[in-house]
C-alpha positions as CSV (number, residue, x, y, z in Angstrom):
1,M,0.0,0.0,0.0
2,N,1.4,3.4,-1.0
3,T,1.6,6.5,1.2
4,S,-1.3,8.1,-0.6
5,S,-3.7,5.3,0.1
6,L,-2.7,5.2,3.7
7,F,-3.3,9.0,4.1
8,S,-6.7,8.5,2.5
9,I,-7.7,5.8,5.0
10,I,-6.6,7.9,8.0
11,I,-8.7,10.8,6.8
12,I,-11.7,8.6,6.4
13,T,-11.3,7.1,9.8
14,L,-11.2,10.5,11.3
15,L,-14.3,11.6,9.5
16,L,-16.2,8.5,10.6
17,H,-15.4,9.0,14.3
18,D,-16.5,12.6,14.3
19,H,-20.1,13.3,15.2
20,C,-22.3,15.9,13.8
21,N,-22.6,19.2,15.7
22,C,-25.3,21.0,14.0
23,Q,-25.1,24.7,14.4
24,N,-26.8,26.2,11.4
25,A,-24.3,27.8,8.9
26,P,-21.3,25.5,8.1
27,K,-17.7,26.3,9.2
28,A,-15.0,24.8,7.2
29,G,-11.9,23.3,8.7
30,Q,-8.3,23.7,7.3
31,I,-7.5,21.7,4.1
32,S,-5.3,18.8,5.1
33,S,-2.6,17.0,3.4
34,M,-0.3,14.3,4.7
35,S,3.0,15.5,3.1
36,K,4.3,17.9,0.6
37,P,3.5,16.3,-2.8
38,K,6.0,15.7,-5.5
39,E,5.6,15.7,-9.2
40,G,4.4,12.2,-10.4
41,D,2.8,11.1,-7.1
42,S,-0.8,10.9,-6.2
43,A,-2.0,13.7,-3.9
44,T,-5.0,13.9,-1.7
45,F,-6.4,16.9,0.0
46,G,-9.2,16.7,2.6
47,C,-12.0,19.3,3.3
48,K,-14.2,18.8,6.4
49,A,-17.0,20.9,7.9
50,Q,-16.4,21.5,11.6
51,S,-20.1,22.4,12.1
52,G,-23.2,23.2,10.2
53,D,-26.7,21.8,9.6
54,K,-27.0,19.3,7.0
55,P,-27.3,18.7,4.2
56,L,-23.8,20.2,3.3
57,Y,-22.6,20.9,-0.2
58,F,-19.0,20.9,-1.3
59,K,-17.2,22.6,-4.2
60,W,-13.5,22.8,-5.2
61,F,-11.9,25.8,-7.0
62,K,-8.4,26.3,-8.5
63,D,-7.3,29.8,-8.9
64,G,-10.9,31.0,-8.7
65,E,-12.3,28.5,-11.4
66,V,-14.6,25.5,-10.5
67,I,-12.8,22.0,-10.6
68,N,-14.5,19.2,-12.3
69,N,-13.6,15.6,-12.5
70,H,-10.8,15.2,-15.1
71,N,-8.3,12.5,-16.1
72,T,-6.0,13.5,-13.4
73,I,-8.3,15.2,-10.9
74,R,-11.4,13.9,-9.2
75,I,-13.6,14.7,-6.1
76,E,-14.6,12.0,-3.7
77,Y,-17.3,12.2,-1.0
78,L,-16.7,9.8,2.0
79,T,-19.1,11.4,4.5
80,K,-21.9,13.9,4.5
81,D,-19.6,16.5,6.1
82,S,-16.4,15.9,4.1
83,A,-14.9,15.9,0.6
84,I,-11.5,14.7,-0.8
85,L,-9.7,16.2,-3.8
86,V,-7.5,13.6,-5.5
87,I,-4.8,14.6,-8.1
88,D,-3.1,11.6,-9.7
89,P,-0.5,12.1,-10.9
90,I,0.3,15.6,-9.8
91,S,2.6,17.9,-11.8
92,V,3.7,21.6,-12.1
93,N,0.7,22.2,-14.2
94,H,-1.5,21.7,-11.1
95,N,0.4,24.4,-9.2
96,G,-1.9,27.2,-7.9
97,N,-4.4,28.2,-5.2
98,Y,-7.0,25.6,-4.3
99,T,-10.2,26.5,-2.4
100,C,-12.9,24.3,-0.8
101,V,-16.2,25.9,-0.3
102,I,-18.9,24.4,2.1
103,S,-22.5,25.7,2.0
104,N,-26.0,24.9,3.4
105,I,-29.3,26.7,3.5
106,Y,-28.0,28.9,6.3
107,G,-24.7,30.1,4.7
108,R,-21.2,29.1,3.5
109,D,-17.6,28.9,4.4
110,S,-14.3,28.1,2.7
111,S,-10.7,27.1,3.2
112,S,-7.7,27.4,0.8
113,I,-4.4,25.9,0.3
114,Q,-1.4,26.8,-2.1
115,I,0.0,23.9,-4.0
116,S,3.5,24.4,-5.4
117,I,5.0,21.5,-7.2
118,E,8.8,21.9,-8.2
119,G,10.0,20.4,-11.5
120,P,11.4,21.2,-15.0
121,P,9.5,23.9,-17.0
122,K,6.7,22.8,-19.3
123,W,5.7,24.7,-22.5
124,L,2.8,27.1,-22.2
125,N,3.3,29.0,-25.5
126,K,5.8,27.7,-27.9
127,P,7.0,29.9,-31.0
128,E,6.2,28.9,-34.5
129,M,9.0,27.8,-36.9
130,L,8.9,31.0,-39.3
131,Y,7.6,34.6,-38.9
132,N,7.3,36.8,-42.0
133,V,7.1,40.4,-41.0
134,H,7.3,43.7,-42.9
135,V,9.9,46.2,-42.1
136,N,8.9,48.8,-39.4
137,D,6.0,46.6,-38.2
138,E,5.7,45.3,-34.7
139,L,6.5,41.6,-34.1
140,R,5.3,39.5,-31.0
141,I,6.6,36.0,-30.5
142,P,5.2,33.8,-27.7
143,C,7.8,31.9,-25.7
144,S,6.7,30.9,-22.2
145,A,6.4,27.9,-19.8
146,V,4.9,26.7,-16.6
147,S,7.7,26.3,-14.0
148,S,8.3,25.9,-10.4
149,P,10.5,27.5,-9.4
150,I,10.0,30.3,-12.0
151,A,11.9,29.8,-15.1
152,Q,14.2,32.3,-17.0
153,V,13.6,33.0,-20.6
154,I,16.7,33.6,-22.8
155,L,16.6,34.7,-26.5
156,K,19.6,33.8,-28.6
157,M,20.5,34.4,-32.3
158,F,22.7,32.3,-34.6
159,K,25.6,34.3,-35.9
160,G,28.4,32.9,-37.8
161,S,28.8,29.5,-36.5
162,S,27.5,29.9,-32.9
163,W,24.5,31.0,-30.8
164,E,24.8,34.4,-29.1
165,V,22.7,35.9,-26.4
166,I,20.8,38.9,-27.7
167,D,21.5,42.1,-25.9
168,D,19.5,44.5,-28.1
169,V,17.4,47.3,-26.5
170,S,15.0,47.1,-29.5
171,I,14.0,43.4,-28.5
172,K,12.2,43.1,-25.2
173,K,10.4,40.3,-23.2
174,A,6.9,41.2,-21.9
175,E,3.8,39.3,-21.1
176,N,5.3,35.8,-21.9
177,Q,6.2,37.2,-25.3
178,I,9.2,38.5,-27.2
179,V,8.5,41.9,-28.6
180,V,10.2,43.8,-31.4
181,S,8.5,47.1,-31.6
182,K,9.9,48.2,-34.9
183,V,11.3,45.6,-37.2
184,E,14.4,46.4,-39.3
185,K,16.4,44.5,-41.7
186,V,19.0,43.8,-39.1
187,H,16.5,41.7,-37.2
188,E,16.3,39.1,-39.9
189,G,17.9,35.7,-39.0
190,K,17.6,32.4,-37.0
191,Y,16.6,32.6,-33.4
192,G,16.4,30.2,-30.4
193,C,14.3,30.5,-27.3
194,E,15.6,28.8,-24.1
195,I,13.6,28.4,-20.8
196,S,15.2,27.0,-17.7
197,N,14.6,27.0,-13.9
198,G,17.6,24.9,-13.0
199,I,15.7,21.7,-13.1
200,E,16.5,19.6,-16.1
201,P,15.5,19.3,-18.8
202,K,15.3,22.9,-19.9
203,L,13.2,23.9,-22.8
204,W,14.7,25.0,-26.3
205,T,13.1,25.8,-29.6
206,E,14.3,27.4,-32.8
207,F,12.5,29.7,-35.2
208,D,13.4,32.1,-38.2
209,I,12.4,35.7,-38.7
210,K,12.1,36.8,-42.3
211,V,12.0,40.7,-42.7
212,I,10.1,41.7,-45.8
213,V,11.3,45.0,-47.3
214,P,9.2,46.6,-49.9
215,A,10.9,49.2,-52.3
216,E,11.1,52.4,-50.3
217,F,13.0,55.7,-50.2
218,K,13.9,57.0,-46.8
219,E,13.9,60.6,-48.2
220,K,10.9,61.4,-50.2
221,N,11.5,64.9,-51.4
222,T,14.7,67.1,-51.8
223,A,15.9,70.1,-53.8
224,V,19.2,70.3,-55.7
225,S,20.8,73.4,-57.2
226,T,23.9,73.7,-59.3
227,K,25.6,76.4,-61.4
228,K,25.1,76.4,-65.1
229,G,27.9,74.5,-66.8
230,N,28.7,72.3,-63.8
231,S,28.2,68.6,-63.6
232,L,24.6,67.7,-62.3
233,E,24.4,64.4,-60.3
234,L,21.0,63.2,-58.9
235,E,21.0,60.2,-56.5
236,C,18.1,57.8,-55.7
237,S,18.9,55.1,-53.2
238,A,15.9,52.7,-52.7
239,D,15.8,50.2,-50.0
240,G,14.1,46.8,-50.5
241,D,14.4,43.1,-51.2
242,Q,15.9,42.4,-54.6
243,P,15.2,42.7,-57.4
244,V,14.5,46.5,-57.0
245,T,14.1,48.5,-60.2
246,V,14.3,52.2,-60.4
247,K,12.9,54.4,-63.3
248,W,13.5,58.1,-63.9
249,F,11.1,60.7,-65.0
250,K,11.4,64.5,-65.7
251,D,8.3,66.6,-65.5
252,S,6.2,63.4,-65.7
253,T,8.0,62.3,-68.9
254,P,10.3,59.2,-68.9
255,I,13.9,60.1,-69.1
256,D,14.6,57.9,-72.2
257,K,11.9,59.9,-74.1
258,V,13.2,63.3,-72.9
259,D,16.8,63.2,-74.2
260,P,18.5,59.8,-73.8
261,L,21.8,61.0,-75.1
262,R,21.9,63.8,-72.6
263,Y,21.2,61.9,-69.4
264,Q,23.3,59.0,-68.1
265,I,21.7,56.6,-65.7
266,T,23.7,54.1,-63.7
267,D,22.1,51.4,-61.3
268,A,24.2,49.6,-58.6
269,P,22.3,47.0,-56.6
270,N,23.5,46.3,-53.0
271,N,22.4,44.4,-49.8
272,D,20.1,47.2,-48.9
273,G,18.5,47.8,-52.3
274,T,19.5,49.7,-55.4
275,K,21.4,52.9,-55.9
276,S,20.6,54.8,-59.1
277,M,22.5,57.9,-60.3
278,L,21.4,60.2,-63.0
279,T,24.3,62.4,-64.4
280,V,24.5,65.5,-66.8
281,N,28.0,66.5,-67.7
282,S,27.3,70.1,-68.2
283,A,24.0,71.5,-66.7
284,D,21.9,73.9,-68.6
285,V,18.7,75.9,-68.0
286,K,16.8,73.1,-69.8
287,D,17.8,70.7,-67.1
288,D,15.7,72.8,-64.6
289,G,12.6,71.0,-63.4
290,L,11.0,68.3,-61.3
291,Y,12.6,64.8,-61.4
292,L,10.9,61.6,-60.1
293,C,12.4,58.3,-59.1
294,L,10.1,55.3,-59.1
295,A,11.4,52.2,-57.2
296,E,9.5,48.9,-57.2
297,N,10.0,45.3,-56.1
298,S,7.7,42.3,-55.4
299,F,6.4,43.7,-52.1
300,G,5.7,47.3,-53.0
301,K,6.9,50.6,-54.6
302,D,7.7,54.0,-53.7
303,E,8.7,57.4,-55.3
304,R,11.1,60.2,-54.6
305,K,10.9,63.8,-56.0
306,I,13.9,66.0,-56.7
307,R,13.5,69.6,-57.6
308,V,16.5,70.8,-59.8
309,T,17.3,74.4,-60.1
310,I,20.0,75.5,-62.5
311,I,21.3,78.8,-61.2
312,E,23.7,81.3,-62.7
313,P,25.6,84.3,-61.2
314,P,23.4,87.3,-61.0
315,P,23.0,89.8,-63.7
316,A,24.8,93.1,-63.5
317,P,23.3,95.8,-61.3
318,L,21.5,98.5,-63.1
319,N,21.9,102.3,-63.3
320,F,25.3,102.5,-61.5
321,A,25.9,106.2,-61.2
322,V,27.7,108.9,-59.2
323,Q,25.5,110.9,-57.0
324,Q,28.0,113.5,-55.5
325,V,31.8,113.9,-55.5
326,W,33.9,115.5,-53.0
327,S,37.7,115.8,-52.7
328,R,38.2,112.5,-50.9
329,T,34.7,110.9,-51.0
330,V,32.2,110.0,-53.6
331,S,28.6,108.8,-53.3
332,V,27.5,106.1,-55.8
333,S,24.1,104.3,-56.3
334,W,22.7,101.5,-58.3
335,A,19.6,99.4,-58.8
336,K,19.1,95.8,-58.1
337,P,19.6,93.4,-61.1
338,P,16.5,91.8,-62.5
339,E,15.1,89.0,-60.4
340,S,17.0,85.7,-60.5
341,K,16.3,82.2,-59.1
342,T,18.4,83.0,-56.0
343,S,18.5,86.0,-53.9
344,I,21.3,88.5,-53.9
345,L,23.6,88.0,-50.9
346,S,25.8,91.2,-51.2
347,Y,27.3,93.6,-53.6
348,I,31.0,94.2,-54.3
349,I,32.0,97.8,-55.4
350,R,35.3,97.8,-57.2
351,Y,37.3,101.0,-57.9
352,W,40.7,102.0,-59.0
353,K,42.7,105.1,-59.7
354,V,43.6,106.0,-63.3
355,S,47.2,107.0,-63.3
356,S,47.5,107.6,-67.0
357,P,45.8,106.4,-70.1
358,G,45.8,102.6,-70.1
359,V,47.5,102.5,-66.7
360,N,45.6,101.8,-63.5
361,D,46.6,101.7,-59.8
362,R,45.8,98.9,-57.3
363,L,42.2,97.6,-57.4
364,H,40.1,98.2,-54.3
365,E,37.0,96.3,-53.3
366,I,34.2,97.0,-50.7
367,N,31.5,94.5,-49.7
368,V,28.1,96.1,-49.3
369,S,25.0,94.6,-47.8
370,S,22.3,93.2,-50.3
371,S,19.8,95.6,-48.6
372,L,21.6,98.7,-49.7
373,N,21.8,100.4,-53.1
374,L,23.8,103.5,-52.0
375,H,27.3,103.7,-50.6
376,L,29.9,106.3,-49.7
377,I,33.5,105.5,-51.0
378,K,36.0,107.1,-48.7
379,D,39.8,107.6,-48.5
380,L,40.2,108.7,-52.1
381,E,42.9,111.0,-53.4
382,P,42.0,114.6,-54.3
383,G,42.1,115.7,-57.9
384,S,42.4,112.2,-59.2
385,Q,40.4,110.2,-61.8
386,Y,38.8,107.0,-60.7
387,E,36.8,104.3,-62.5
388,S,34.4,102.0,-60.6
389,T,31.9,99.1,-61.2
390,V,29.5,97.2,-58.9
391,I,28.9,93.5,-58.9
392,A,26.1,91.5,-57.4
393,V,26.9,88.3,-55.6
394,N,24.6,85.3,-55.0
395,E,25.2,81.7,-53.7
396,V,27.0,80.8,-57.0
397,G,29.4,83.6,-56.9
398,S,30.0,87.0,-58.4
399,G,28.0,88.1,-61.4
400,A,28.7,90.3,-64.3
401,P,30.0,93.9,-63.5
402,S,27.8,96.8,-64.1
403,Q,28.7,99.5,-66.6
404,K,31.9,101.3,-65.7
405,I,31.7,104.8,-64.4
406,S,34.4,107.5,-64.3
407,F,34.7,110.4,-61.9
408,V,37.3,112.9,-60.9
409,T,37.6,113.9,-57.2
410,G,37.7,117.5,-56.2
411,E,41.1,119.1,-55.8
412,E,42.8,120.3,-52.6
413,E,45.9,122.4,-52.2
414,P,49.1,120.4,-52.8
415,S,50.3,118.9,-49.6
416,G,53.9,118.5,-50.7
417,A,56.6,121.1,-51.5
418,P,59.0,121.1,-54.5
419,V,62.2,119.2,-53.9
420,D,65.8,119.3,-55.0
421,L,65.8,123.1,-55.5
422,H,69.2,124.3,-56.9
423,A,70.2,127.8,-58.0
424,I,73.2,129.0,-59.9
425,A,74.2,132.5,-61.1
426,R,74.2,132.9,-64.8
427,G,75.4,136.4,-64.9
428,P,75.3,139.6,-62.8
429,T,71.5,139.9,-63.0
430,T,70.2,136.4,-63.8
431,A,70.1,133.1,-61.7
432,R,69.0,129.7,-63.1
433,L,66.7,127.7,-60.8
434,A,66.1,124.1,-61.2
435,W,63.9,121.7,-59.1
436,R,61.7,118.8,-59.1
437,S,57.9,118.6,-58.5
438,P,56.6,117.5,-55.2
439,P,55.8,113.7,-54.9
440,R,52.9,112.8,-57.2
441,N,50.7,111.7,-54.4
442,T,50.8,115.1,-52.8
443,W,49.6,117.1,-55.8
444,N,46.0,116.6,-54.8
445,G,44.9,117.6,-58.3
446,K,46.5,118.9,-61.5
447,L,49.6,120.8,-60.9
448,L,49.4,124.1,-62.8
449,G,52.7,125.6,-62.0
450,F,54.9,127.1,-59.2
451,Y,55.3,130.3,-57.2
452,V,59.0,131.4,-57.2
453,G,59.7,133.5,-54.1
454,Y,62.8,135.7,-53.7
455,R,64.2,138.5,-51.6
456,L,67.6,139.9,-50.5
457,V,69.0,137.7,-47.8
458,D,69.8,140.6,-45.5
459,D,66.3,142.1,-46.0
460,Y,64.7,139.4,-43.8
461,K,61.8,141.7,-42.7
462,T,60.7,142.0,-46.3
463,P,58.5,139.1,-47.5
464,H,59.4,137.2,-50.6
465,S,58.3,138.5,-53.9
466,F,56.7,135.8,-56.0
467,K,56.9,135.1,-59.8
468,T,54.4,132.7,-61.3
469,V,55.8,129.9,-63.3
470,S,53.1,128.0,-65.3
471,I,53.9,124.5,-66.7
472,A,52.5,123.0,-69.8
473,E,51.0,119.5,-70.2
474,S,54.0,117.3,-69.5
475,N,55.0,114.2,-67.6
476,S,58.3,115.6,-66.7
477,S,59.1,116.2,-63.1
478,H,62.1,118.4,-63.8
479,H,61.7,122.3,-64.0
480,E,63.8,125.2,-64.4
481,Y,63.4,129.0,-64.5
482,F,65.6,131.9,-65.2
483,L,65.1,134.6,-62.5
484,R,66.1,137.9,-64.3
485,Y,66.6,141.6,-63.3
486,L,68.3,140.9,-60.1
487,M,70.9,143.1,-58.5
488,K,74.6,142.6,-59.5
489,G,76.8,140.8,-56.9
490,A,73.8,140.4,-54.4
491,K,72.8,137.4,-52.3
492,Y,69.2,136.2,-52.6
493,S,66.9,133.9,-50.7
494,I,64.9,131.6,-52.9
495,I,61.8,129.5,-52.0
496,L,59.2,127.6,-54.1
497,K,55.5,126.7,-53.7
498,A,53.5,124.4,-56.1
499,F,50.0,125.3,-56.9
500,N,46.8,123.9,-58.5
501,S,43.3,125.1,-59.0
502,A,42.6,124.8,-55.3
503,G,45.5,126.8,-54.1
504,S,49.2,126.7,-53.3
505,G,51.0,124.1,-51.2
506,P,53.8,124.4,-48.5
507,E,57.0,126.2,-49.2
508,S,60.2,124.3,-50.2
509,S,63.4,124.4,-48.2
510,E,65.0,127.9,-48.6
511,I,68.3,128.2,-50.6
512,T,70.4,131.1,-51.3
513,V,72.2,132.3,-54.5
514,E,74.6,135.1,-55.2
515,T,74.7,136.9,-58.6
516,L,78.0,137.4,-60.4
517,S,80.0,140.5,-60.0
518,G,81.3,140.2,-63.6
519,D,79.9,139.2,-67.1
520,V,80.4,135.8,-68.9
521,S,81.5,135.6,-72.5
522,N,79.2,135.6,-75.4
523,P,78.8,132.2,-77.0
524,P,81.1,131.1,-79.9
525,R,79.8,130.1,-83.4
526,L,80.1,126.5,-84.6
527,F,79.8,124.8,-88.0
528,V,80.7,121.4,-89.6
529,S,83.8,121.5,-91.8
530,T,84.2,117.8,-93.0
531,V,82.6,114.4,-92.2
532,T,84.0,110.9,-92.8
533,T,83.0,107.5,-91.8
534,D,84.6,107.8,-88.4
535,S,85.3,111.5,-87.9
536,I,83.7,114.9,-87.8
537,T,85.7,118.2,-88.1
538,V,84.0,121.3,-86.8
539,G,85.1,124.8,-87.2
540,Y,84.4,127.7,-84.7
541,S,84.7,131.5,-84.6
542,L,85.0,133.5,-81.3
543,P,82.7,136.4,-80.5
544,S,84.2,139.9,-80.0
545,G,86.3,140.3,-76.9
546,S,87.6,136.9,-77.2
547,N,90.8,137.8,-75.4
548,K,88.7,137.3,-72.1
549,I,88.0,133.7,-73.0
550,Q,90.2,131.3,-71.1
551,N,89.3,127.9,-72.7
552,L,86.7,126.2,-74.9
553,D,84.5,123.2,-74.1
554,L,83.2,120.9,-76.9
555,H,80.2,119.0,-75.9
556,F,78.9,116.1,-78.0
557,K,76.8,112.9,-77.8
558,E,76.0,110.0,-80.0
559,G,72.5,109.2,-81.3
560,D,69.9,109.0,-78.5
561,D,72.4,108.9,-75.6
562,S,71.3,110.9,-72.6
563,D,74.8,111.7,-71.4
564,W,77.0,114.3,-73.0
565,R,80.8,113.9,-73.4
566,E,83.0,116.9,-73.0
567,M,86.4,117.8,-74.6
568,D,88.4,120.8,-73.2
569,F,90.9,122.6,-75.4
570,F,92.8,125.9,-75.1
571,L,92.8,128.8,-77.4
572,E,95.9,129.6,-79.5
573,N,95.3,133.4,-79.8
574,K,93.1,132.8,-82.8
575,D,89.5,134.0,-83.4
576,V,88.8,131.0,-85.6
577,G,89.8,127.3,-85.4
578,E,88.7,123.8,-85.9
579,Y,88.6,120.5,-83.9
580,T,88.3,116.9,-85.2
581,L,86.4,114.2,-83.3
582,T,87.7,110.8,-84.2
583,A,87.0,107.1,-83.6
584,L,83.3,107.6,-84.3
585,N,80.8,105.1,-85.6
586,P,79.8,105.2,-89.3
587,D,76.3,106.3,-90.4
588,T,75.6,107.7,-86.9
589,I,74.0,111.0,-85.9
590,Y,76.1,113.2,-83.5
591,T,74.8,116.2,-81.6
592,I,77.5,119.0,-81.0
593,Y,77.8,122.3,-79.3
594,L,80.6,124.6,-77.9
595,T,80.8,126.8,-74.9
596,A,83.4,129.4,-73.8
597,S,84.6,130.1,-70.3
598,N,86.1,133.1,-68.7
599,E,86.9,134.2,-65.0
600,N,83.1,134.6,-64.4
601,G,81.9,131.3,-65.7
602,V,80.7,129.4,-68.7
603,S,78.9,131.1,-71.6
604,D,75.7,130.1,-73.2
605,P,76.0,127.2,-75.7
606,S,76.8,127.8,-79.3
607,N,74.4,126.9,-82.0
608,I,73.6,123.1,-81.7
609,I,74.6,121.1,-84.7
610,K,73.4,117.6,-85.7
611,T,75.3,115.7,-88.3
612,R,75.7,112.1,-89.5
613,T,79.0,110.3,-90.2
614,V,79.3,108.7,-93.7
615,R,78.1,105.2,-94.4
616,S,80.8,102.6,-94.8
617,H,81.5,101.1,-98.3
618,R,80.1,97.8,-97.6
619,D,76.7,99.4,-96.7
620,N,76.6,101.5,-99.7
621,F,73.8,100.7,-102.1
622,A,75.2,99.0,-105.2
623,I,73.4,101.0,-107.9
624,G,74.9,98.8,-110.6
625,S,72.4,96.1,-109.4
626,I,69.8,97.7,-111.5
627,F,72.0,96.9,-114.6
628,D,72.5,93.4,-116.0
629,G,76.1,92.7,-115.3
630,S,76.7,90.5,-118.4
631,N,75.9,93.0,-121.1
632,G,75.5,96.4,-119.3
633,Q,71.9,96.7,-120.2
634,Y,69.3,97.8,-117.8
635,G,67.8,95.1,-115.7
636,D,64.3,95.0,-114.1
637,S,62.7,98.3,-114.9
638,R,60.8,98.3,-111.6
639,A,64.1,98.3,-109.7
640,F,65.2,101.3,-111.7
641,V,62.0,103.3,-110.9
642,G,62.5,102.4,-107.2
643,V,66.1,103.7,-107.1
644,L,65.0,106.8,-109.1
645,S,62.3,107.5,-106.4
646,I,64.8,107.2,-103.5
647,I,67.2,109.6,-105.3
648,I,64.4,112.3,-105.8
649,A,63.3,112.0,-102.1
650,V,67.0,112.4,-100.9
651,S,67.5,115.4,-103.1
652,T,64.3,117.0,-101.8
653,I,65.5,116.5,-98.1
654,I,68.9,118.1,-98.9
655,I,67.3,121.1,-100.4
656,V,65.1,121.6,-97.4
657,I,68.1,121.3,-95.0
658,V,70.1,123.8,-97.0
659,I,67.3,126.4,-96.8
660,A,66.9,125.8,-93.2
661,F,70.7,126.2,-92.6
662,V,70.7,129.5,-94.5
663,Y,67.9,130.8,-92.5
664,V,69.4,129.8,-89.1
665,R,72.8,131.3,-90.2
666,K,71.2,134.5,-91.2
667,A,69.5,134.7,-87.8
668,Q,72.8,134.1,-86.1
669,L,74.5,136.9,-87.9
670,E,71.7,139.3,-87.1
671,A,71.9,138.5,-83.5
672,S,75.7,138.6,-83.2
673,T,75.7,142.0,-81.8
674,K,72.7,141.5,-79.4
675,P,73.1,140.8,-75.7
676,N,73.5,137.3,-74.4
677,F,69.8,136.6,-73.5
678,E,68.6,138.2,-76.7
679,F,71.0,136.2,-78.7
680,A,69.8,133.0,-76.9
681,L,66.2,133.8,-77.8
682,A,67.1,134.4,-81.5
683,T,69.2,131.3,-82.1
684,G,67.7,128.7,-79.7
685,T,70.9,128.2,-77.8
686,L,71.2,127.7,-74.1
687,P,73.8,129.1,-71.8
688,L,75.1,126.6,-69.4
689,N,77.3,127.2,-66.4
690,K,79.8,124.5,-66.0
691,S,79.2,124.2,-62.2
692,I,75.5,123.4,-62.5
693,P,74.7,119.8,-61.2
694,N,73.0,117.3,-63.5
695,F,69.3,117.8,-63.1
696,G,68.6,115.1,-65.6
697,T,69.2,112.2,-63.2
698,E,67.2,110.9,-60.3
699,R,69.9,111.7,-57.8
700,R,69.2,114.3,-55.1
701,F,73.0,115.1,-54.7
702,T,75.5,115.2,-57.5
703,D,79.3,114.9,-57.5
704,P,80.6,118.2,-59.0
705,E,83.8,116.4,-60.2
706,N,81.9,114.2,-62.6
707,T,81.3,115.1,-66.2
708,K,77.8,116.6,-66.3
709,P,75.3,116.2,-69.3
710,L,73.2,119.2,-70.3
711,M,70.2,119.7,-68.1
712,N,66.7,118.9,-69.2
713,G,64.0,121.5,-69.7
714,T,60.5,122.1,-68.5
715,M,58.9,121.2,-71.8
716,T,60.2,117.7,-72.2
717,L,57.9,114.7,-71.8
718,D,60.4,112.9,-69.5
719,H,64.0,113.1,-68.7
720,H,64.8,110.0,-70.8
721,A,63.2,111.3,-74.0
722,N,64.9,114.8,-73.8
723,Q,68.1,114.3,-75.7
724,Y,68.9,117.9,-76.5
725,P,69.4,121.2,-74.6
726,V,66.4,123.4,-74.2
727,S,66.8,126.9,-75.6
728,Y,65.9,130.1,-73.7
729,S,63.0,130.5,-76.0
730,N,61.3,127.4,-74.6
731,L,62.0,128.2,-70.9
732,P,59.6,130.2,-68.7
733,T,60.9,133.6,-67.9
734,E,59.4,136.3,-65.6
735,N,57.2,139.1,-66.8
736,V,58.8,142.4,-66.2
737,S,56.7,145.2,-64.9
738,Y,57.7,148.7,-64.0
């Protein structure tokens, strides 16, 4: 006899020996059990009424539900006041709260007992073999068991060649289920569900998750802009299970029907789907529009829209003009360019100073806000010409410049003084002044001339008297002036001021000059005697009173040389003589003049002579070439006509030169008895004192021991182009008033 049967007999015996104690409503005693049941045994639970009027009624409940007889559960009634619940065999599935309810006509009472059977877990909800789920959907997989003690559920995924426990926040366990709130492609694979409570055997099952991905674009709409002429690339990356096809449309028209040669389409399938690229090598305005990508696979389709804008730099601003000009500031205005596809971000004002025709100074740029159409350009130079344009800027870059405007700033007084002022006495009543203009950036306008101030050194209380020296249109920075009608043997203070239309500038540094106490000699006369291929012989005649002349200086230069060479020779008590220059180059122009010196200084130059050495024999034109050398007859008649034309032209030139020589010679003879300055005005010669420094160079200080070329004059274009002396007739002189 087993333990369960013995327990049942004992309970029955006890019930039989009890006697009825009727007290109206029943009172239930505690549910009894011989021992703690184990899984697989037969278990008996007794329920007895301690009191209560009969008849009594018994009902058994598990976890609140009525228990009926079943294969493993039955209810037995041994006496009128007791009932026995038999579970055979008992298992963990029978775990729960059991209640015995006793009732009669007067009332009811109950008693409960908690049954907990330990054993390995038993499946409650087992996963299926395969789950097909769409991407982004929610997935719930049942995986639960009945267990005492309570079992742990572990989810694993097969990766590579082994099972790995899943530690993914997107996968959760809730309500006896495995929940994936938003399925993604990464969730696809083979899974296993393990349930264990420490009592073998544990539960294990495997299942597959297949993620179904319809064709889909993650980004549905976008906009693309590119500069005209640049490459245009449009991308459509569609996710989805293969095969995924992508079709392109432009403004609802299939691309292959728009311009198949213009558009290149490349598809590249991958694990996630298909990447399709549309390329245009050089974008144009006709590529502007709405593009559509249509992706499709077996599970669905999707579309993506791309708005393409072909943009260009903005047009040029309109009506760029000067509003008002001051000496250092100018106000400019403009109108916005015609509307473009993109907004104007800013404006760039460009301006530059025009130094001379075709030559500009450094370019300046000013960035101006797009909300403005008026600007004040500052820090300009007075009396200067400027040019300017304005440019609009958008996201592509700078557009075309507006029409160019030109303006001249107002003048201010010169801010710089003349420099390198030198003075030398040219006689008892005349002093020659030479100087350079102030630095160009201090003119503050167009330089019109200079004020020459002079007074006796000792008469310091008397202000300087000023002479006005106007200058002509010239790029030369070198100037000179002959200050006449001074006192003999007197010392003078000299200053200079430059002036323009706005006024005069600051004074130069003060210098002093002392006029001569004696007179210099009249200039000699010079003429060409003979010319060869490598020599020139010149003759000269001395003026009256030549016994006062101490020596003669012959000045000459070759071609366009800027430097003069000087030859000194002494008189031989003759009023006439000649001198030969040798070792010269053939067929070369030489310029020659002569000066005379006495105890008071150097005379004015003689008449200036230009002459050319003879061409060498090998360079002579072989006139016989126009004849036929074999028989002495004329050759080509056209060659003869050409030579004849050259001869006529040369003859004409010689005649003109002779007439001019006669005229000049006549003027020299007529002026021979005139004073030194009148003679210079008549003949175009220039007196030059030997001690005057070289004003034709860029040096501020000169070495008086060096040989000095003839100084440059006011009327020259520049000091390099001036190759010849400037006569008195071309130099500014003061106006005499009494």
